PABAVO-701535 format. One record per residue: residue in three letters; y, x negated, z negated of N, C-alpha, C in turn. Coordinates in steps of 0.2 Angstrom, whole numbers, plus 5000, padded with zeros to 4 digits. Example, Ala and Ser with C-alpha at 12.3 -4.5 7.8 and 13.67 -1.06 7.14 Angstrom:
2
ala497249344961497849384961498449344961/ser498949364965499549324964500049364961/
***
This chain:
737
met591446334314591246274318591546274325/gln592246294325592546304331592746234334/asp592746184329592946114331592446074333/ala591746094333591246054334591246034342/ala591045964343591045944350590445954353/arg589845954349589245964352588745984346/tyr588146004348587646024343586945984345/asp586645954339586045924340585445964337/val585045984342584546034340583845994340/arg583446004335582845964334582346024331/trp581646004333581146054330580546014329/lys580046044325579446014323578946064321/thr578346044321577746094318577546064312/gly577346104307577046084301577546044297/ala577245994293577745954288577945884291/gly577845874297577945804300578745804301/asp578845744304579545724306579745774312/tyr580445774312580745814318580645764324/gly580445804330580245764336580745774341/gly580645834345581045844351581745854349/ala582145834354582945844353583245864359/val583745904359584245914364584945924362/gln585445914366586145914364586445974368/ala586746014364587046074367587746074366/ser588146094372588946094371589146164369/ala588746214370588946284368588546294361/asn588846354358588546374351587946414352/ser587646414358586946454359586646404364/his585946404363585546364367584746384367/thr584446384373583746404373583346344374/ile582846344369582346284369581746304373/thr581546254378581046264382580446214380/asp579846224384579346184383578946184376/leu579046244373578646254367578046284368/ser577546274363576846294364576846374362/ala576546414365576546484364576146494357/gly576346544353575946564347575946514342/thr576446464342576446414337577146414332/ser577046404326577546404321577946334321/tyr578646344322579046294322579646294317/thr579846234315580546234311581046204315/val581646234316582146214320582746194316/asn583046134317583646104314584146094318/val584746124317585346124321585946084317/ala586146034320586745994317587346004321/ala587946014318588546024322588945954321/leu589145924327589445854326590145864330/asp590545814327591245814330591245764335/ala591845744338591845694344591645624342/asp591645614335591545544333590745544330/asn590445594332589745604329589645614322/ser590245634318590145654311589845714310/leu589445724305589145794304589645844301/leu589745894304590145954301589746004297/ala589146024300588746064296588046064299/glu587546094295586846084297586446144294/gly585946174298585646234296584846224299/thr584446254295583746254297583446324297/ala582946344302582646404303581946394305/ser581446444303580746444305580546504309/gly580046494313579846554317579246534321/thr578946584324578346574328578446604335/thr578346564340578446574347577946634349/ala578146674354577746724357577246694362/thr576846734364576346714369576646694376/ala576446644379576746624385576646674391/thr577146674395577146714401577146674407/gly576946704412576946664419576246624419/gly575746634415575146604415574646644411/ala574046614410573546644406573746654399/ser573546704396573746724389573546664384/gly574046644380573846584376573946514379/glu574046504385574146444388574846414387/ser574846344386575546314386575446244389/glu576046224391576046154395576246104389/thr575746054389575945994384576445954387/pro577045944383577545894386577245824387/ala577545794392577345734394577445684389/ala577045634388577045584383577745534384/pro578145534379578745494380578545414381/arg578945384385578845314386579545274385/phe579445214383580045174382580345154389/val581045164390581345144396581845094394/ile581745034397582244974396582744974402/tyr583344974400583944954404584144884404/his584044854409584044774409584544754415/asp584944704413585344674419585144604419/pro584744584424584544514425585044464426/ser585644484428586144434429586444414422/asp586344454417586644434410586144384407/ala586344324407585944274404585744284397/ala586244304393586144314386585544364384/ala585544414389585044474388584344454390/val584244404394583644384397583144364392/arg583344324387582944304381582644364377/arg583144404376582944464372582444514376/tyr582544514382582144554387581444524386/gly581344464387580644434386580344444380/gln580744444374580444464368580244534367/ala580644574370580444644370579844664374/val579744634380579144644384578544614380/gln578644564377578044534373577844584367/ala578344614364578244664359577844724361/leu578044744367577744804370577044794372/ala576944734375576244714377575744704371/thr576044674366575644664360575444734357/ala575844784358575744844355575344894360/gly575244864366574844904372575244964374/val575944964373576345024375576645014382/ser576545064386576845064393577645074392/tyr577945054397578645054398578945054405/val579545074406579845074412580445024412/thr580544984417581144944417581644964423/arg582244974421582744994426583344944426/his583644924431584244884432584844924431/ala585244904427585944944427586444894423/ser587044914424587644864421587744894414/arg588044844411588244864404588644924403/ala589044934408589544994408589045064409/glu588645054414588145114415587745134409/val587545084406587045094400587545124394/ser588145094393588545114388588645194389/leu588745214395588845284396588245324394/leu587645304395587045344393586945344386/ala587145284383587045274375587645304371/arg588145324375588745344372589045294367/val589045234369589345184364589845144369/ser590345114365590845084369590645014373/asn590144984370589944914372589244904371/ser588744924375588044934374587744864373/ile587244854369586844794368586444794374/met586344734377585844724383585344674381/pro584744694383584444754386584544814381/arg584544874383584544934379583844974380/phe583644994374582945034374583045104372/phe582745144376582645214375581945244374/phe581845284369581145314368581145374372/gly580945374378581045434383581545414388/asp581645464393582045444398582745484398/pro583345444397583945484396584245514402/thr583845504408584145534414583745594415/ala583145604411582745664413583045734411/pro582845784414583145854412583045864404/gly583545894401583545904394583845854389/trp584045794392584345744388585045764387/gly585345794392586045804391586545744393/pro587145754393587645694395587645644390/ser587345644384587445594379586745594375/gln586645534372586045524368586145504361/pro585845534356585945514349585745444348/lys586045404344585845334343585245324340/val584945374336584345374333583745354338/asn583845374344583345374349583445314354/asn583945274353584045214357584345154353/gly584245094355584545044352584344974355/gly584444924351584244854353583544834351/leu583444764351582844734350582544754343/arg582944754338582744764332582544834331/trp582944884334582744954334582044964338/leu581944924343581344934347580744914343/lys580744864339580144844335580044884329/ser580544914326580444964321580145024324/arg580445044330580145104333579445104334/leu579245044337578545034338578045034332/ala578345014327577945014320577845084318/thr578245134320578145204318577645244322/leu577545214328577045254332576345244329/ala575945304330575245304328574845254332/gly574345224329573945174332573345204335/leu573145184341572545204345572045144344/ser571445174343570845124342570245144346/val569845104348569145114351568645084348/ala568045114346567545084342566945064346/asp566645014344565944984347565445034347/val564945034352564445084353563845054355/arg563245074354562645054356562245114359/val561745094364561345154367560745114370/thr560145144369559545124372559545144379/glu559345094384559345114391558745164392/ala558945214396558445274397558745314403/asn558345354406558645394411559145444408/gly559745444411560245494409560645464403/ala560545404400560845374394561545364396/ala562045364391562745344392563045314386/leu563445264387563845234381564445284380/ala564445314374565045364372565445324367/phe566045294370566545264366567045314363/ser567145304357567545354353568245324352/val568745354355569445334355569845374350/thr570145344345570445394340571245374339/leu571645424337572345414336572445414328/ala572745364325572745364318573045424315/ser573545454318573845524316574045564321/ala574045624320574245674326575045664328/ala575145664334575845654337576045724339/thr576745734338577045794340577145804348/asn577145754351577045754359576445724361/ser576245734367575645714370575645634370/val575045604370574945534370574445524376/thr574645474380574145454385574045374384/val573345354387573145284387572645274392/ala572745224396572245204401571645164398/tyr571145174402570545134400570145114406/ala569745054405569345034410568844984407/thr568244984411567644944409567644874412/ser567344824409567344764412566644734410/asp566344684415565744654413565744614407/gly565144614404565044564399564444524402/thr563844534398563244514401562944564405/ala563144624405562944684409563344684415/thr563044704421563344704427563444774430/ala564144784432564244854435563944864441/gly563644924442563244934448562544924447/ala562344874443561644864441561444884435/asp561844884430561644904423562044964421/tyr562644974423563045034421563545044427/thr563845104427564345124432565045114429/ala565345074433566045054431566445114430/thr566845124425567245184423567945164421/ser568445204424569145194422569445264423/gly570045264419570445324420570945324414/thr571245384413571745394408571545454403/leu571645444397571545494392572145524390/thr572145584389572745624386572645664380/phe572945644375572945674368573445734368/ala573345794368573845844367574145834360/ala574645864359574945864352574445894347/gly574345854342573945874336573245844337/glu573045824343572345794344572345724342/thr571745704339571645634336571045594339/ala570645634343569945594345569845614352/lys569545564356569345584363568745534364/thr568345544369567745514370567745484378/val567545424379567445394385566745384386/ser566445414392565745414393565645364399/val565245314398565045264403564345264405/pro564145294410563445304412563045234412/val562445234410561945174410561445184415/leu561345134419560845134425560145114422/asp559645154423559045144420558645104425/asp558245054423557745014428557145004424/ala556644964426556044954423555944884420/his556444834422556344764419556744754413/asp556444714408556844704402557344654403/glu557944674401558544624402558844604395/gly558444624390558744604383559344654382/ala559644634376560344674375560844644379/glu561144694383561744674387562344714385/thr562944674386563544704384564044714390/leu564544764388565144774393565744784388/thr566344784391566944794387567344854389/leu567544894385568044954387568644934384/thr569244924388569844904386570344964387/leu570744974382571345024382571944984384/ser572445014388573044984390573545044392/asn574145024392574745064395574745134391/ala574745124384574845184380575545214380/ala575645274380576245314380576245364375/gly576745354370576745404364576445374358/ala576145314359575745284353575645214355/arg575445174350575345104351574645094351/ile574345034354573645014353573544974347/ala573144994343573044954337572444914338/asp571844944341571244904342571044924349/gly571244884354571144914361570544884365/glu570044854361569444824365568844844361/ala568344874364567644884361567144864365/thr566544844362565944814365565444874365/gly565144884371564644934372564044894373/thr563444904369562844864370562344914372/ile561944884378561444924381560744894378/val560444924374559844904371559244914376/asn558844864378558344864383557644844380/thr557144884381556544874380556044894385/asp556244884391555844904397555244854398/pro554644884400554044854399553844814406/leu554244804411553944774417553644704416/gln554044664413553844594413553144594408/thr553144624403552644624398551944644402/glu552044704405551444734409551244684414/trp551744654418551544614424551144554421/leu551444524416551244454413550544464410/ala550444524407549744534404549244544410/arg549444584415548944584421548844524425/phe549344484426549244424429548844374425/gly548944374419548544324415547844344414/arg547744414414547044434414546644424420/thr547044434426546744414432546544344433/val547044304431546844224432546344204427/ala546344234421545844214416545144244419/gly545144304422544444324424544244284430/gln544644254434544444214440544244144437/met544544124432544344054429543644064426/leu543544124423542844134420542344134426/glu542444174431542044184436541844114440/ala542344074440542244004444541843964439/val541943954433541643914428540943944427/glu540844004426540144034425539744024431/gly540044024437539644014443539443944443/arg539843894441539643824441539043814436/leu539143844430538643834425537943874427/ala537943924431537343954433536943914437/ala537243864440536843814444536443764440/gly535843764440535443714435535543644437/pro535343594433535443524434535043504441/gly534543534443534243514449534543544455/thr535043584455535343614461535643554465/ala535443564472535643504477536343514479/ser536643454481537343454484537343504490/his537843534491537843584497538643594499/leu538643614505539343644508539243704510/thr539643754508539543824510540143844514/ile540043874520540643894525540543964527/ala541044004525540944074527540344104525/gly540144084519539544114516538844084518/gln538844044522538244014525538243934522/arg537643924519537543864515537243804519/leu537543744519537243684522537043634516/asp536443624515536143574510536343504512/leu536643474508536843404509536243354506/ala535743384503535243344501534543374503/gly534043344505533443374508533343364515/ala533343414519533243404526533843374529/pro533743324534534343294537534743344541/leu535343334542535843374545535643394552/pro535343354556535143374563534543424563/gln534143414558533643474557533843534555/gln534443534551534743594549535043634555/his535343584559535743614565535243644570/glu534643614570534143644575533943714572/arg533943724566533743794563534343844565/trp534943824565535543864567535443884575/arg535343824579535243834586534743874588/asp534143874584533643914586533643984584/gly534244004581534344074579533944094572/asp533944044568533644054561534044114557/ala534644114558535044164554534944234558/thr534844284553534744354556535244404555/gly535844384551536344434550536744444556/glu537044514556537344534562538044494563/ala538244484569538844444570539444484568/arg540044454566540644494564541244454564/ser541844484565542444444565542644424558/met543044364557543144344551543844314551/asp544344334546544944304546544944244541/leu545544204541545544144537545444154529/arg545644214527545544234520544844234518/glu544444274523543744284522543344214522/leu543644174527543344104528543344064521/leu543944064518544144024512543744054506/leu543644124506543344154500542544144501/gly542344134507541644124507541444054508/ser541844004506541743934507541743904500/ser541343854499541343814492540943754494/phe540943704489540543644489540343624482/arg539843574483539543544476539243474478/phe539543424475539243364476539043334469/thr538443314469538143284463537843214464/ala537943174459537743104459537443084452/gly536943054452536643034445536143074443/asp535843064437535243094434535443114427/val535343184425535543204419535143174413/ser534543154415534143124410534243044408/gly534643014413534842944412535542944409/leu535942904413536642904411537042964412/gly536743014415537143074416537343084423/ala537443144425537543164432538343184433/met538643164438539343184439539343234445/thr539643284444539643344449540343364450/gly540543364457541143384459541043454463/trp541443504462541343564465542043604466/gly542043654470542643684472542543754475/arg542943794474542843864478543543904477/ala543543954481544143994481543944064479/leu544444104475544244174473544844214474/ala544744274475545244324476545144394473/gly545644424471545544494468546144534469/ser546044604469546644644470546544694464/ser547144724462547144764456547744814457/ser547644874454548144924453548144954447/gly548644984444548645014438549345054437/ala549345084431549945124429550045114422/ala550745114420550945104413551345164411/pro551445184405551845244403552545234405/gly552845294407553545294409553645294416/gly553045294420553145304427553145234431/leu552845184428552845114430552145104433/ser552145084440551445074443551445004446/phe550844974447550744904449550244904455/thr550344864460549844834464549944764465/ser549344724466549444654467548744624470/glu548844564472548244524475548344454473/thr547844424470547844364467547344314470/met547544254472547044204475547144144471/thr546544114469546444054465546044004468/gly546243944469545843894471545743844465/val545043824465544843784459544543724462/leu544643664458544243604459544043574452/gly543443564452543143544445542743484446/met542643454440542243384440541943394433/asp541343374432541043374426540443324425/trp540343304419539743254417539243294413/glu538643284415538043324411537543274410/arg537343274403536743234401536343274396/asp535743274398535243314393535543384393/asn535643404386535943474385536643484385/leu537043434386537743434385538143424392/leu538643464393539043464399539743464397/leu540143424400540843414399541243414405/gly541743454406542043454413542843474412/leu543143474418543843484419543943524425/val544343574425544543614431545243614432/leu545443594438546143604441546243664445/ser546643704444546743774448547443784450/glu547543824455548143844457548043924459/ser548443964456548444034457549044064460/ile549044104465549644134468549544214468/glu549944244466549944324466550544354470/thr550444394474550944434477550844514476/gly551344544474551244614472551844654472/ser551844714470552444754469552344804463/ala552944824461552944874455553444934457/gly553244994456553645054457553845084450/phe554445114450554745144444554945214447/ala554445264445554545334448555245364446/pro555445364439556045394438556645384442/gln556745324444557345304448557145294455/gly556445294457556245284464556345214466/ala556345164461556545094462555845054463/gly555945004467555344964469555544884468/tyr555044854466555144784464554544744468/ala554744684471554244634474554144584469/ile553544564467553444524462552944464465/glu553144404463552644344465552644304459/gly552044274459551844224453551444164456/ala551644114453551244054455551144014448/leu550443984447550243954441549843894443/ser549943844440549543784440549243774433/met548543764433548243764426547743694426/val547643674420547143624418546743654413/thr546043654414545643694410544943644408/pro544943614402544343584400543743634398/tyr543143624400542643664398542043624396/ala541543654392540943624389540443674389/arg539743654390539243694389538643654385/leu538343694380537843664376537243704377/arg536643674379536043704380535643704373/ala535343754371534943764365534243774368/gly533943734371533343744374533343764382/glu532843784385532843804392533143864394/arg533143914389533343984390533944004387/leu534243964383534843984379535443934380/ser536043954381536543914382537243944380/phe537643904378538343924376538843884379/trp539443914381539943874384540643894381/ser541143854382541843874380542343844385/met542943864385543443834389544143844385/val544643804386545243814384545743784390/gly546143834392546643814398547343824396/ser547743784400548443794399548843784406/gly549343824407549643824414550343834414/gln550743804419551443814420551543844427/gly552043884427552143914434552843954434/glu552943994439553544034440553444104442/leu553844144440553844214441554444234446/ser554344264451554944294455554944364455/leu555544394454555644464453556244484458/ala556044524463556644544468556644624468/arg557344644469557444714470558144714473/asp558144764478558744774482559044704485/gly558644664487558944604490559144544485/ala559144564479559244514474558644484470/ser558544424469557944394467558144354460/gln557644354456557744314449557044274448/arg557144214446556544174445556544154438/ala556044144435555944124428555244084427/asp555344034423554743994421554244034417/ile553544024418553044054414552544004412/ala552244024407551743974404551144024402/leu550543994402549944034401549443984396/gln549144024391548643994387548044034387/leu547444004388546844034388546344004384/val545944054380545344034376544744074378/ala544244044380543644094382543044054380/ala542444104379541844074377541344124379/gly540644104380540144144382539444114381/gly538944154383538344124383537844164387/arg537244134388536744174392536044154389/ala535644204388534944204386534444234391/glu534044194393533444224397532944244393/leu532844304392532344334387531644334390/leu531644344397530944344400531144314407/arg530644264409530644234416530144264420/pro530244274426529744294431529244234433/gly528644254435528244194437528344184444/ala527944134447528044114454527944174459/gly528444194462528444254467528444324465/ser528344334458528344394456528444394448/gly528544454445528544454438529144484435/phe529244494428529744534425530244484423/ala530944494424531444454422531944494418/leu532144464412532644504408533144444405/ala533744464406534244414403534844454400/leu535144414395535744444392536344394393/lys536844414396537444374396538044404393/thr538444364390539044394387539644334388/asp540244364388540844314387541444354384/ala541944324382542544344380543044304381/phe543744324382544244284382544844314379/phe545344274378546044294375546544254379/val547044284382547544254386548244274385/arg548644234384549344244383549844214388/thr550244254391550644234396551344244394/glu551844194394552444194392552944184398/gln553544224397554044214402554744194399/ala555044144401555644124398556244164400/gly556744174396557344214398557744184403/val558044214407558544184412559144234413/ser559744204415560244244417560544214423/ala560644264428560844234435561544274436/pro562144234436562744274438562744314444/gly562944374443563044424449562344454451/val561844434447561144464449560944504442/gly560944474437560744504430560344454426/asn560044484421559644454416558944474416/leu558544424414557844434412557744414405/ala557544464401557444444394556744404394/ala556644364389556044324387555544384386/ala554944374388554344424387553744384386/thr553244424383552544394382552044454384/gly551544434388551044484389550344454387/glu549944494383549344474381548744514384/ala548144484385547544524387546944494384/ser546444534383545844514380545244554383/arg544644524383544144554386543444534383/val543044584381542344564379541844604383/arg541344564385540844594390540144574388/ala539644614389538944604387538544644392/val538044614395537644644400536944624399/leu536444674399535744664399535444684406/glu535144634409534944644416534144634416/gly533844684419533044674419532844694426/ser532344654429532144664435531344644436/arg531044674441530344654442530144644449/ile529944594451529744584458528944594459/phe528844634464528144654466528044624473/ala527544584473527444554480526944604484/leu527144604490526744654495526344604500/ala525844634503525444604508525944594514/gly525844534517526244524523526844484522/gly526944464515527544424513528144474511/gly528044534511528544584509528644584501/ser529144614498529244624491529644684490/val529544714483529944764481530144744474/glu530844754473531144734467531544784464/pro531344824459531744874455532144834450/ser532744864448533144834443533444884438/leu533644864432534044904428534544864424/thr535144894423535644854420536044904415/leu536144874409536444914404537044864402/gly537644894402538244844401538744884396/phe539144834393539644854388540244814390/arg540844844390541444804391542044844387/his542444794384543144824381543644774383/asp544244804385544844774387545344794382/gly545744744380546344754375546944714378/gly547444724374548044694375548644744378/asp549044714382549644754384549544784391/ala549044774394548944814400548444864399/glu548044884404547544944403547044924398/thr546844964394546344954388545845014388/gly545244994386544745044385544045014385/ser543545054383542845034382542445074386/gly541845054388541445094392540745064391/leu540245114392539545094392539245124398/glu538945074402538745094409537945084410/val537645124414536945114415536945114423/gly536545064426536445054433535745044434/ala535545064440534845054443534845034450/gly534344994452534344974459533644964462/leu533544964468532844954471532944924478/ala532644864478532744824485532044814488/trp531944814494531344814498531444774504/ser530944724506531044684512530344674515/asp530344674521529744664525529944614531/pro529944554530530144504535529744514541/ser529144534541528744534547529044584552/arg529344634550529644684554530444684554/gly530644634551531444624551531744674547/leu531444704542531744764538531944744531/thr532544754529532744754522533144814521/ser533044834514533444894512533544884505/glu534044914502534244914495534644974493/phe534545004487534845064485535045044478/arg535745064476535945054469536345114467/val536345134461536645184458536845174451/tyr537445194449537645184442538145234440/gly538245244433538645294430538845274423/leu539445294421539645284414539245334409/ala538945304405538545344400539045364394/ala539545334393539945344387540645314389/his541145344386541845314387542245344381/glu542745294379543145324373543645374375/asp543745384381544245434384543745484387/asp543645544383543245594385543345624392/arg544045614394544245644401543945604407/tyr543745544405543645494411542845494412/gly542745504419542045494421542045454428/glu541445424429541445384435540645374437/trp540545374443539845364445539945334452/gly539345314455539345284461538645274464/ala538545264470537945254473538045224480/ser537645174482537645144488536945114491/gly536945114497536245084500536345044506/ser535845014508535944984515535244974518/leu535244984524534644974528534744934534/arg534344884535534444834541533844824545/ile533944824551533344804556533644744560/ala533344694559533544634563533144624569/pro533444604575533044584581532544524580/asp532144514585531744454585532144394585/pro531944334584532344274584532744254590/ser532444284596532844274602533444324602/gly533544364598534144414598533944474602/arg533344484605533244544609532844594605/gly533044654607532744714603533244754599/leu532944794595533444844592533744804586/ser534344814584534644794578535044854575/leu535044864569535344914565535544894558/ala536144914556536444904550536744964547/met536544994542536845054539536945044531/thr537645064529537845054522538145114520/pro537845164518538145224515538345214507/ser538845244505539045244498539345304496/trp539345324490539645384487539945364480/gly540445404479540845394473541245324473/ala541345294467541645224467541145174469/gly541445124473541045074476540545034471/val539945034472539444994468539544924469/gln539544884463539544814464538944784460/gly538744724461538244694457538444684450/gly538144714445538444704438539044744438/arg539044804438539744844439540144824433/val539944834427540344824421540544744421/trp540144704423540344634423540844614428/asp540844654434541344634439541944684439/ala541944744437542444794438543044764434/arg543644784438544244764435544444824429/pro544844804424544944854419545244924422/ala545644914427545944984429545445024432/ala544845004433544345044436543945084430/leu544045054424543745084418544245134414/ile544845144417545245194414545445244419/gly545345304417545545364421545845424418/asp546045464422546245534419545845594422/gly545245584423544845634426545045654433/gly545445614437545645624443545045624448/glu545245634455544745634460544445564461/leu543745564461543445504463543445484470/pro543345424472543345404479542745444482/gly542845464489542345504492541845454495/ala541445494499540845454502541045414508/arg540645364510540845324515540145294519/leu540145294525539545274529539845224535/asp539545164535539645124540539045104543/ala539045104550538345094553538545054560/glu538045014562538144984569537444984572/phe537345004578536745004582536844964588/gly536344924590536344874596535644864598/tyr535644844604535044824608535144764612/gly534744714610534744644614534344654621/leu534644634626534344634633534344564636/ser533744554639533644494642534044484649/leu534444434650534844424656534644364659/thr534844354665534644294669534944224665/gly534644174667534944104664534744104656/gly534344134654534144134647534644164642/leu535144204645535644244641535344304638/thr535644324632535444384629536144424628/gly536144484631536744534631536544594626/thr537044604621536844654616537444704616/pro537344764620537844814619537744844612/tyr538344864609538244894602538844944601/val538744994596539245044594539245044587/gly539845044584539945044577540345104575/leu540145134569540445194567540545194560/gly541145214557541345214550541645284549/phe541345314543541645384541541845374534/gly542345404532542645404525543345424525/glu543745404521544445414521544745394528/ala544545344531544745324538544045324542/arg544145344548543645344553543745294558/asp543145254559543145204564542645204569/val542845194575542345184581542445124585/arg541845084586541945024589541445024595/leu541644994600541144984606541244914608/gly540644884610540744814612540044784615/trp540144724617539644684620539644614618/arg539044584616538944514614538544484619/leu538744424620538344384624538144314621/ala537444294621537244244617536744204622/ser536744134621536344094625535644084621/gly535144074625534444064622534444004619/arg534843954621534843884618535343884612/trp535943914613536443904608536543974605/gln536044004601536144074598536644074592/ser536744014590537244014584537944024587/phe538044024594538744044597538644104601/thr539144154600539144214604539844224606/leu539844264612540544274615540444354616/gly541044384615540944464616541644494617/val541644554619542244594619542144664616/glu542644684612542644744608543244784609/ala543144854609543744894608543544944602/ala544144954599544044994592544645044592/arg544445094588544945144586544845164579/arg545445174575545445194568545845244567/glu545645304564546045364562546045364554/ala546645344552546745344545546945414542/ala546845424536546945484533547645504533/gly547845574533548545594533548745604540/asp549445594541549745604547549845534551/gln549545484549549645424552549345424559/ala549745384564549445384571548845344571/pro548345354575547745314576547945244578/glu547545194576547645124578547145104584/his547345074589546845054594546944974595/arg546344944597546344874598545844854603/ile545944804607545444774611545544704612/gly544944664612545044594612544344554613/leu544444494614543844444615543744414608/glu543044404607542844384601542344324602/thr542444274598541944224598541644214591/gly541044194590540744194583540244134583/phe540244104577539744054575539344084569/arg538644064570538244084564537844024561/trp537744034555537443974551536744004548/
***
């Protein structure tokens, strides 16, 4: 083969097609960029000056271990790209160039465009008059290509399309994952067949209904398939949170493939979401509103048909029937109230105020009663998965009813507002939650005699939920449906001034609160959610009043209660026993009370709860002079009247943790006679418990206007932990009724 002009050297691994190629002008050549320890088949063709085949030979062998690096390592050849030589001044070639770019884009294959003249390209392609534009699979100017290029690796538009069809196809598959801490979408990217050269492809995520930075971490980069590889994985981290956003989607897109074409370049990643925040909050909000509605209506029904119209302000009652208002004012002015003075904020003023106006006769055409009051309650609790809640709910109610004989029919309008927060421990996330609800609730009561009555109510409401996190807020409509019923039976009635009283009262409710799904661009989604809660309560209350000489009395009491809470919030059942003893001696200004309670049984054996509280009060004489004392010690969880009847469900569920500690609040004072009919009372107040309080003050009252006081007080509070003490000093004015 002495007359050979050049040699075409090709090689391959396995049974595939020959891939790499070099042109050698000498009859010996060294092939580089082969993988160490790999079997190759090499084909050598001798060509004359006209590219005619003179001879051809094939040989096989295995390369040795690579040197110059770690044993067994080899460098993967770069993925070949299409190189387009284009002359923009050639009008005839411009149309074909556009068709070529479209074909490359459809296949998702990357390419490089270079401007060159027809003569320059003809030299690279070793043809006398090159078609423009001219396409090369690989770079003819790169090292290893030599001074000429065989026509099999370059050509025109038809050659380009046929070459694209021979490339292996890249595909990416859809994937789903459930949102959780550490979860990720694992997209599988596959190559239809192994390539002899490396293959690269770019990838990037884009938002669907999921939002980068809120629901997942935006991900992009380049995958490289080494020769022989057919599968790779792209991992997209999912960001966990506590609120339910429904199934959200994002897209992973492949682009700019080199060494392969893109057969299916888009895949959908679905984040399946079942977070409990809305359900847990809706159940608690609905339960709180339902409980307050029952408290309001039961309070109205507890007042008998002979109850007079009245206005109550800050816990002090003003009868609107009976004694004329001037006479009632005289009693206030003369110091008829004996409770100690204290400061009061607007919230306490509202919660201690109510009214009732009645007109008509229940035995005639019927009596119409209008009534209203405000209620408030706070709650806290935890849900599985590290979710915790705290909230405070205020409800204002206005009611109107008609009563005749044993039948009462009424309607309540109410407005409830809740503010609270939720924490998600796994991510350290916090949410601010607000709710507002307007309700209409018809109610009815039927008396079956003087001692037995039954009542029921059905309520429906509409409102709004607001959920805020990291400065972004979402709002959704909510709806509430409530069904409740109850009854009261007076088993024994006391006689005048003394006697034994025994009563059984029970109630039950079911409430469902629903939230509509919403989607806020740039903020995220809230999936539709429903929270349900139910409660059954029964309490047996017994007491006996013993009259004492001098107008005093002693009243022991015993309470046995059962309660069960169900639904999507805290659940549990408990049997509780409570006892109390009250004593009063008006002639000495002494009153005292002691209560104790404990859980006799609970479905959770780990849970235990007990509590005790007492009070001792010494009131000064009507002029306000003399010793005054108020002491209220408590131990364990705070005791309430009718513990099971009043306790929130979170208080009935526990994990055996530490119970609240002891607390003692006391105030000592002494009223001194001053000139001008004034009475000055220096006093000291002490509080001991989780927080320690010290108060020093002076109150000044007029002998004529004892319902009005003026004072100054300095106070210090030391909270638990490392918090700095709080100090305050100020002037106080007070009114007593």
